[in-house]
C-alpha positions in Angstrom: 106.7 90.2 83.5 105.7 89.2 87.0 104.1 91.8 89.3 105.7 93.2 92.1 104.8 92.4 95.6 104.4 94.5 98.5 104.6 93.6 101.9 102.4 94.7 104.5 104.2 97.4 105.8 104.6 98.6 102.6 101.1 99.0 101.9 100.4 100.4 105.6 103.1 102.8 105.4 101.6 104.6 101.3 98.0 104.8 103.4 99.6 106.3 106.1 101.1 108.9 103.7 98.0 109.8 102.0 95.4 109.6 105.0 97.6 110.9 107.6 100.0 112.5 106.7 97.3 114.9 104.0 100.7 113.6 101.0 98.7 113.4 97.7 98.1 109.9 95.8 100.4 111.6 92.8 103.5 112.6 95.1 103.0 109.5 96.9 103.4 107.2 94.0 106.4 109.1 92.7 108.0 109.2 96.1 107.0 104.9 96.7 108.0 104.7 92.8 105.0 103.2 92.1 102.0 104.0 89.6 99.2 106.1 91.3 96.3 103.3 89.9 98.1 101.2 92.5 97.7 103.5 95.3 94.0 103.8 94.5 93.2 100.5 94.8 
């Protein structure tokens, strides 16, 4: 199984969702279809 690679834009949007919009990490991970631990890193 190969690791997924995320674009810089994807990463920045994920950070914006949590920090600026107040979305929880759990909700953002569901919306982005990634595991919550990926967002915590």
